[in-house]
N, C-alpha and C positions, 0 to 999 in steps of 0.2 A: 284373448285378443281381439278375437271378433265382437264381443260384447264391448269394449274399450270404444272402437270405432263408431258402434252403434249409440251409445251414449252419449258420445261427443256432437253426433248429427244429431239427436234428439236436442241437446243443451243447444245449439244451432238455432233448429226450426222454432224451439220456444220462445229464443230471443226475437228473431225475426218476429214473430207472431204477434210477439207484445209489442214491438216497437211498430208494426203497422196497427194494431191496436189504439196505442196512445196515439199516434198522428190521426187518424181517424176522429179521435175523441177531440183532438185539439180543433180540428179544421170544423168537425160540428159545432163545436161552443163559438168558436170563433164567426161562423154564418150567423147564428141564431143570436149573436148578442151585436148586432151592427146599430148602430144610431140613427134614427130615423129623422132626424130634425135637432137643431140646437138652437140655444138661447144665449150669446155672447154679450157681457156686458162690460165695458172699457171705461173706466175712472177718468177723466181730464188730469195733466199732472199737475194744475193748483188745486185740485180736490171741490171745485166748484160745481162740478156737473159729470155727467156721464152718457154715453152711449149704448143703446141696446139693440142688438143685431140678430131678428129673427129669422131661421131658416127652414123651412118646409113643416110648419108646426100645426095641430089640428086645434079643432073647437076647445080641446079638452085641456091644453098645453095655457098657463097662465104666467103673467108675469107682474106680480104685484111691489108697486112702490109705495112705502110709508113718508110722507110730505110731511114736512111741519109749516105752523102760519106763514104764510110772506112767500113759501117757496114757490117757483115760476115753471111752470112746466109747459114744454115746445115739445109738437109733435110734428115730424116729419115725416110720411110715408111715401115708399117709393114700391113700385108692383111691378114685378117684370111678368108676371103671367097669373091665373086664375083672379079669387076674389080677395077681398078683405072685410072684414067687419071689426071696427075697434070702437070698443066702450072704455068710457074714461067715467067714471063715477067718484064721488067723493059726498064729504057730510059739509 
């Protein structure tokens, strides 16, 4: 009878420990997988153009567009803070 209660407490303690361990792992993974920046590409409803919105990118982030002959490229830059370096190259 005495060992029955001890076994029940041990199971509860193990369950609580496992729960806290899983929660700690989930929190650790969610913090380490945060997004540093974003590139959002929105196409016009008629399919003739699109808009690219870059937020918090670094010099390593790239957005490549493949254009056909006769395609027109219009670039508008809005800078809220920081520096901008824009390189457009083609053949």
